[in-house]
C-alpha positions as YAML, in Angstrom:
chain: A
units: angstrom
residues:
- id: 1
  name: MET
  ca: [96.59, 66.53, 101.88]
- id: 2
  name: GLU
  ca: [99.89, 65.46, 101.88]
- id: 3
  name: ILE
  ca: [100.83, 69.26, 101.48]
- id: 4
  name: LEU
  ca: [99.07, 70.29, 104.55]
- id: 5
  name: GLU
  ca: [100.41, 67.24, 106.33]
- id: 6
  name: ASN
  ca: [104.05, 68.48, 105.48]
- id: 7
  name: TYR
  ca: [103.16, 71.75, 106.63]
- id: 8
  name: PHE
  ca: [101.82, 71.04, 109.96]
- id: 9
  name: SER
  ca: [104.58, 68.57, 110.49]
- id: 10
  name: ALA
  ca: [107.32, 71.35, 109.62]
- id: 11
  name: VAL
  ca: [105.30, 73.66, 112.22]
- id: 12
  name: GLN
  ca: [105.51, 71.04, 114.98]
- id: 13
  name: ASP
  ca: [109.17, 70.44, 114.37]
- id: 14
  name: ALA
  ca: [110.22, 74.26, 114.19]
- id: 15
  name: ASP
  ca: [111.61, 75.74, 117.50]
- id: 16
  name: PRO
  ca: [109.23, 77.74, 119.47]
- id: 17
  name: ILE
  ca: [111.84, 80.83, 119.57]
- id: 18
  name: SER
  ca: [111.68, 80.95, 115.61]
- id: 19
  name: LEU
  ca: [107.85, 80.62, 115.66]
- id: 20
  name: VAL
  ca: [107.62, 83.67, 117.97]
- id: 21
  name: ILE
  ca: [110.27, 85.76, 115.70]
- id: 22
  name: PHE
  ca: [108.47, 84.88, 112.60]
- id: 23
  name: GLY
  ca: [105.09, 85.90, 114.13]
- id: 24
  name: VAL
  ca: [106.70, 89.24, 115.38]
- id: 25
  name: LEU
  ca: [107.81, 89.65, 111.92]
- id: 26
  name: PHE
  ca: [104.85, 88.93, 110.18]
- id: 27
  name: LEU
  ca: [102.83, 91.50, 112.32]
- id: 28
  name: ALA
  ca: [105.41, 94.06, 111.86]
- id: 29
  name: VAL
  ca: [105.38, 94.13, 108.09]
- id: 30
  name: TRP
  ca: [101.25, 93.43, 108.21]
- id: 31
  name: PHE
  ca: [100.77, 96.70, 110.31]
- id: 32
  name: LEU
  ca: [103.68, 98.43, 108.68]
- id: 33
  name: PRO
  ca: [101.41, 101.35, 107.29]
- id: 34
  name: ALA
  ca: [100.12, 101.98, 111.03]
- id: 35
  name: ILE
  ca: [103.59, 101.83, 112.16]
- id: 36
  name: LEU
  ca: [104.62, 104.52, 109.35]
- id: 37
  name: ALA
  ca: [101.63, 106.62, 110.58]
- id: 38
  name: VAL
  ca: [102.76, 106.72, 114.12]
- id: 39
  name: PHE
  ca: [106.40, 107.95, 113.08]
- id: 40
  name: PHE
  ca: [105.04, 110.48, 110.59]
- id: 41
  name: ASN
  ca: [102.45, 111.86, 113.01]
- id: 42
  name: ARG
  ca: [99.57, 111.32, 111.08]
- id: 43
  name: LYS
  ca: [96.08, 112.68, 112.16]
- id: 44
  name: HIS
  ca: [94.42, 109.91, 110.31]
- id: 45
  name: LEU
  ca: [96.34, 107.18, 112.49]
- id: 46
  name: VAL
  ca: [93.35, 105.41, 113.74]
- id: 47
  name: LYS
  ca: [91.71, 105.15, 110.23]
- id: 48
  name: ILE
  ca: [94.84, 103.80, 108.64]
- id: 49
  name: ALA
  ca: [95.23, 101.33, 111.53]
- id: 50
  name: VAL
  ca: [91.52, 100.22, 111.31]
- id: 51
  name: LEU
  ca: [91.75, 99.59, 107.53]
- id: 52
  name: ASN
  ca: [95.38, 98.07, 107.65]
- id: 53
  name: VAL
  ca: [93.62, 94.84, 109.09]
- id: 54
  name: PRO
  ca: [91.70, 94.25, 105.90]
- id: 55
  name: ALA
  ca: [94.13, 95.70, 103.47]
- id: 56
  name: GLY
  ca: [96.90, 93.14, 104.61]
- id: 57
  name: LEU
  ca: [95.09, 90.88, 102.18]
- id: 58
  name: SER
  ca: [95.73, 92.96, 99.38]
- id: 59
  name: VAL
  ca: [99.19, 94.14, 98.07]
- id: 60
  name: ILE
  ca: [97.60, 96.94, 96.32]
- id: 61
  name: ALA
  ca: [95.58, 98.27, 99.25]
- id: 62
  name: TRP
  ca: [98.41, 97.69, 101.70]
- id: 63
  name: GLY
  ca: [100.89, 99.51, 99.45]
- id: 64
  name: ALA
  ca: [98.31, 102.57, 99.26]
- id: 65
  name: LEU
  ca: [98.11, 102.70, 103.13]
- id: 66
  name: CYS
  ca: [101.99, 102.79, 103.06]
- id: 67
  name: VAL
  ca: [101.96, 105.86, 100.68]
- id: 68
  name: TRP
  ca: [99.06, 107.26, 102.75]
- id: 69
  name: ALA
  ca: [100.85, 106.93, 105.99]
- id: 70
  name: ALA
  ca: [104.40, 108.19, 104.44]
- id: 71
  name: THR
  ca: [103.01, 111.31, 102.79]
- id: 72
  name: GLY
  ca: [101.37, 112.68, 105.61]
- id: 73
  name: LYS
  ca: [102.17, 116.08, 105.97]
- id: 74
  name: MET
  ca: [103.27, 116.45, 102.35]
- id: 75
  name: SER
  ca: [100.63, 118.41, 101.17]
- id: 76
  name: ALA
  ca: [100.61, 120.83, 103.93]
- id: 77
  name: LYS
  ca: [104.46, 121.49, 103.14]
- id: 78
  name: LEU
  ca: [103.99, 121.89, 99.48]
- id: 79
  name: ALA
  ca: [101.11, 124.10, 99.83]
- id: 80
  name: ALA
  ca: [103.06, 126.19, 102.23]
- id: 81
  name: LYS
  ca: [105.70, 126.48, 99.84]
- id: 82
  name: ALA
  ca: [103.41, 127.49, 96.96]
- id: 83
  name: ARG
  ca: [101.67, 129.70, 99.65]
- id: 84
  name: LEU
  ca: [98.15, 127.79, 98.98]
- id: 85
  name: LYS
  ca: [95.64, 126.87, 101.25]
- id: 86
  name: PRO
  ca: [96.52, 122.89, 102.17]
- id: 87
  name: VAL
  ca: [94.15, 120.18, 101.00]
- id: 88
  name: GLU
  ca: [92.40, 118.17, 103.95]
...
């Protein structure tokens, strides 16, 4: 119980601007796969964004979503280079 009391007293003593900055940074890291999907123009943006909510609780799932979001058009580029039909 003492740990929780120390935590809550630290949060109450914190500057409101610091809490807002922490909250924004926390959400930016949590939704990093969705942000990457927007920048890489993924057609599966909605799926990545929806799966991002529970995947944030697991480092492995969150990392897999980051890879999925970042390697969006990679298969199409490699297939075009090898003159193969892209996998979708």
